Every structure is written in C-alpha cells, then in structure tokens.
N, C-alpha and C positions, 0 to 999 in steps of 0.2 A: 423428511417426514413421510410416513406412509399415508396412502390415500384412504378415504372412507369407502368401505365396501357397500355394495347394494344389498338390500334386504334379501332379494331373490338369491343372490350368490351365497349369502350366509345360510339361508334355509336349505339350499342344495347341499352344502357341506354338512350341515347339522342333521340331515336326513340319511346319511350313510349308515350302513349296517353296524351295529354295536357301538355307535357313538353316543356319548352323553350329550344329548341335544342342548340342554340348558347351558352346559359348560361352553360348548362351541359358540352358541349364540351370544352369550354374555361376553366372552373374550373377544370375539371378532367385531362386535358392535362398537367396541372402544379401541380397537387395534390402531386406529389412525392417530391416537394420542401419543403413541410411541415416537421418539425422535428418529429411530432407525430400525431396520430389520433386525439388527443384532440385539437391540434393546428389547424388541418384541419377543425374540427367541429366548432371551434370558428370563423375561417375565413368564413365558410359557413353561420353561424348565422349573422355575420356582413354584408356579401354580400346580403343575402336574405332580410334583412331589408332594406338595402340601395336601392336595385333594385326592391324590392317588388315582389320577385319570388313567384309563386304559390306552393301549397303543392306538386303537382306531380313533379315539378322541384327539390324541396328540397329533396324529397324522392329518386329521381334518383341519385342525388349527394351523399346523405348519403350512398346509396348502393355502389356507386363507391368508396367512402372512405373506406367502409368495405372491398371491394375487394383489394384495395391498401394496406390495413393493414394485409392481410392474407398471 
C-alpha cells in the first residue's frame, strides 16, 4: 500500500508550472488508498484520458505516486 502524502508535498507538486492544481491535489490526497504503485499508475492513466490532463499534470502526479511509494 502507498503511504499518505503530506499536504506540503502535494501543494509543491500542484504548484508546478502548467499543472492543473485541483487535479493533482485531488488525486494525490487519496493516492494512499491504492493497493500498489501499479494500481495508482493505472488509475492515473484512466483519469488522465477521461479528463484530458496535460503532460505537466500527469508528470506531477507520477512524481507524487513515486513519493508515496518510497
């Protein structure tokens, strides 16, 4: 299971240039509910396609998933 990220870490990722802040915050605030990094990445792929997130948003979330997996 992934760990709960700190609010400060999420806000740092969400404040990157060209990132959809709300998308990053919402996804990463619940990322710890995923059973594995693989599951989180699958959910990211699905959400990114559904909501048409840009590359900067996807990368910020990927980095957050990596942090939650460490």
